[in-house]
C-alpha positions in Angstrom: 0.0 0.0 0.0 1.2 3.5 -0.9 1.8 6.1 1.8 -0.7 8.9 2.1 0.7 12.4 1.3 -1.1 15.7 1.5 0.9 17.0 -1.4 -1.0 14.7 -3.7 -4.4 16.2 -2.7 -3.5 19.9 -2.0 -1.4 22.1 -4.1 1.2 23.4 -1.6 3.2 25.4 -4.0 2.3 29.0 -3.3 3.6 30.3 -6.7 1.2 28.0 -8.6 -1.7 28.4 -6.1 -1.6 32.2 -6.1 -3.4 32.6 -9.4 -6.2 30.3 -8.3 -6.8 32.2 -5.1 -9.7 34.6 -5.2 -10.4 36.8 -2.3 -13.7 38.5 -1.7 -13.2 42.1 -0.5 -14.5 42.4 3.0 -16.3 45.5 4.1 -15.2 47.1 7.4 -17.0 46.1 10.6 -19.8 48.3 11.7 -18.3 50.7 14.3 -18.9 54.2 13.0 -22.5 53.5 12.0 -23.2 52.1 15.5 -21.7 55.3 16.9 -23.9 57.4 14.7 -27.0 55.7 15.9 -26.0 55.9 19.5 -24.9 59.6 19.5 -28.3 61.2 20.0 -29.2 58.8 22.8 -25.9 59.6 24.5 -26.7 63.3 24.1 -30.1 62.8 25.8 -28.5 60.8 28.7 -25.9 63.6 29.0 -28.7 66.2 29.2 -30.5 64.3 31.8 -27.3 63.9 33.9 -26.5 67.6 33.4 -30.0 68.7 34.5 -29.9 66.3 37.4 -26.6 67.7 38.6 -27.5 71.4 38.2 -31.2 71.2 39.0 -34.0 71.5 36.6 -36.3 73.6 38.7 -38.2 76.5 37.2 -37.7 77.7 33.7 -34.3 76.2 33.1 -34.5 76.5 29.3 -34.4 80.4 29.4 -31.2 80.6 31.6 -27.7 79.4 31.2 -28.8 75.7 31.5 -30.8 75.9 28.3 -27.7 77.0 26.4 -25.7 74.1 27.7 -28.6 71.7 27.0 -28.7 72.9 23.4 -25.0 72.6 23.1 -24.9 69.0 24.4 -27.7 67.9 22.1 -26.2 69.8 19.1 -22.7 68.5 19.7 -23.8 64.9 20.1 -25.9 65.0 17.0 -23.1 66.7 15.0 -20.7 64.0 16.1 -23.3 61.4 15.1 -23.7 63.0 11.7 -19.9 63.0 11.2 -19.8 59.3 12.3 -22.5 58.5 9.8 -20.7 60.2 7.0 -17.5 58.4 7.9 -19.4 55.1 7.9 -20.8 56.0 4.4 -17.3 56.8 3.2 -15.9 53.5 4.6 -18.8 51.5 3.1 -19.3 49.7 6.4 -21.5 46.6 6.7 -25.1 47.0 8.0 -25.7 50.1 5.8 -29.2 50.3 7.2 -27.7 51.4 10.5 -25.8 54.1 8.7 -29.0 55.4 7.1 -30.8 55.4 10.4 -27.9 57.2 12.1 -27.8 59.9 9.4 -31.6 60.3 9.5 -31.5 60.6 13.3 -28.7 63.1 13.5 -29.0 65.3 10.4 -32.2 67.3 11.2 -31.1 68.1 14.7 -27.5 69.0 13.8 -28.6 71.1 10.8 -31.3 72.9 13.0 -28.7 73.8 15.6 -26.2 74.9 12.9 -28.7 77.2 11.3 -29.8 78.6 14.7 -26.2 79.2 15.7 -25.4 81.0 12.4 -28.5 83.2 12.9 -27.6 84.0 16.5 -24.1 84.9 15.5 -25.4 87.1 12.7 -27.7 88.9 15.1 -25.0 89.3 17.7 -22.6 90.8 15.1 -25.3 93.0 13.8 -26.7 94.4 17.1 -23.8 93.8 19.4 
């Protein structure tokens, strides 16, 4: 009986086998699209923690607390929008999460951006 050899079954020569090897390009794992979905919820948790620490009694949205609440929500949604755009550029897997993240973050981030530009324009105009 003849001895068993793997070389008879499998091509072990890398130079010959290289032309037969086909690799499927893998898409990056979903990390930025998960961050883009989580960003607005992290912002809301940060707002709740901030108001819990500083006190939310009375009309907090007219004073200095309201400015910081708007900043926290706008910053978290802006970071989420950037993370969603990075996930789109990287072509990460689970593209549905990327779409949900962009749709969650874009309206809030753009609203705060437009409001900030208008406030800056009024401040520059009237001092």
